[in-house]
Steps between C-alpha positions, in 0.01 A plus 500: 500500500549635849388860402177356359434304826576807706248693297240234574592511865465881508161475325390242764617739776291786354203265465545398863483868598192543282326209673605635842315822402206283381496337848470842655223610269307173554521537870396865484201398277397238756520754782309766305245241395427428868456862570269583204324260267586724205856404521448128543717275282400138513802276556726788609652282775574220255653746255719632780622151566562432132701821460696420809592156384597633151709767663686252728578251224596748233745664742695179562732519197588870514558479874737201446682674224557808718634286787216602732386158614608396848812284468630326808878500458602375847641178355602640172725772648680246717612297199812555286442652152479161327249375747289819475490462124399128528231568760366786301486281185322229696249749645423639164446153355252420788331837448464433127347163577253642751408814300478295185259261652292791637496661158409164330206447733393858486477489116315161528256666741423778256451243214269289716304798616440605146418142388251450776354849500575556866349821630520662849233417744412866563236713337751615241554150352844595370661230285784383725759462227519877471631569856699172497688631193696744717620209711600288192691790336664603824616151596628434143707826513620406847632166370664672202659756739657214697619330182650824373673555840637149490647558154658824621630325810658225290668761281625688808301811420322718754147384603331831592366773282773763517264767364306473826802638685598170658846373535569185304483176691781320326623171641800359330 
């Protein structure tokens, strides 16, 4: 099961990079459109924002899996091994609750935007469920990444992706 999830996380990481390039291209189109009307792309600023949001949310799970999120370990490192493990489990449970709620409401937002035919207020009139889909997918994968890490933590297995060159963060 974990290799399948890791494959989804890697795909989300590549998509995040794709949307980051999309942000760059939309910003460049906006700049060129101001310089010459031939290059004008209506809604380029909005598309840059959509791409940036998709990139940020899709990058959450692969970043967590690689151990690249900022982790404040000031208290954690001062505890004995059993206390570290207990606090780590508690933190993962809280993270699953928060990321799960964010995923739930993100998916609901996409459903409601489709149901009510919400469109952007700009000239492009983009159906809002399309850019919101990146947030829903990204937050769902983020919650799954926390759940997968909690399972690994409970088994006593390393949390980080060892193929990324990281050392395992094993707390026993």
